[in-house]
N, C-alpha and C positions, 0 to 999 in steps of 0.2 A: 412498539417498534421491534421488528425482527432484527436480532443482532447477528444472525448468521451471515458469514461471508462465503462467496463461492471461491474456488481455488484461485482464479485470476485476481480477484480483489485482494485476497490474502497475500499473494505474491507481490502485487504492486505496493502494498503497504510495507511489506518486509524490505523491498528494494529501497523505498524512501527512507525507512529507518536506518538500514545498513549504510546508506550514503549520507546520513545525517541531514537529510532534507526535512528539517523540523521547524523551519521558520521561513518567513517571506523571502529573504535574500538567498538562502541555500536551496531553494526549490529546484526541482528537475523538470525538464520538458518531457513530453510523451516520447519523443525520439530517443532521449537518453534512457528513459525507462525501458523502452522497447529493445534497445541494444543489449541491456543486461538480462531482460526477461527471455528474449530469443525464441519464443514459442508462438506468440500472437502478433498479428499485424497492428500497427499503431492505431488504426481506426477502432479495433476491438478494445485495445487498452483505453482509448479515449472514452469509449462508451462506459466502461467499468469505472473510470475515474469520475465521470459525471454522476454515476450512482453513489460513489463514495462521498462526493461533494454534497449531494442532496441529503445524505445521512449524517453530514457534519463530521466526517472522519478525516477528510482531506480538504485543503483549501488552496485557492489560487495564489501563486506567488508572483514575483516580478516577471516582467516580459523578458524573454531572451531573444533578441532581434525581433522577429514578428511572432514567435511562438509563445504561448502561455506556459507557465511552469506551475508545479504543484508541490505541496509539502504535506506531511502527515501532522495533524495537530494533537493536542494533549488527549482529547477523547479517543482519537485513533490509536495513539500509543497505549492507552489503557486497555482498549479492546484487544490489541495485538498481544499484550502481556497475558490476557486471559487465554488466548489461543495458544500461546507458547506454553502456558501451564498445562493446557489440555494435551498438547503434543508430548510433553514430558511424562504426564501421567500414563498416557497410552504406551509410550516406549518403556516406561518402568514396569508396567504390568506384563509386557512381552518378555522381559528379562527374568521374571519370576517363574515362568512356566518351565 
């Protein structure tokens, strides 16, 4: 399985982690994610969330009124840590030049 994320998927996962949406109850709706992301339309974010769900990185949470909610699971958190580490390595190498 390809572990690479596109930018939008990475941002979605970071928003979920930052807001502590890491379990069924604390999950966020697409609208809540969209308000923080501010770049893409909710339909675009929903498409990327569905991809993350299929890759077992994000799961559905409790319903908020009629809207579905989503949270980042342990596998998603582990992958995000890898990406954070890659970002630190890249930034660290820029400082050495």
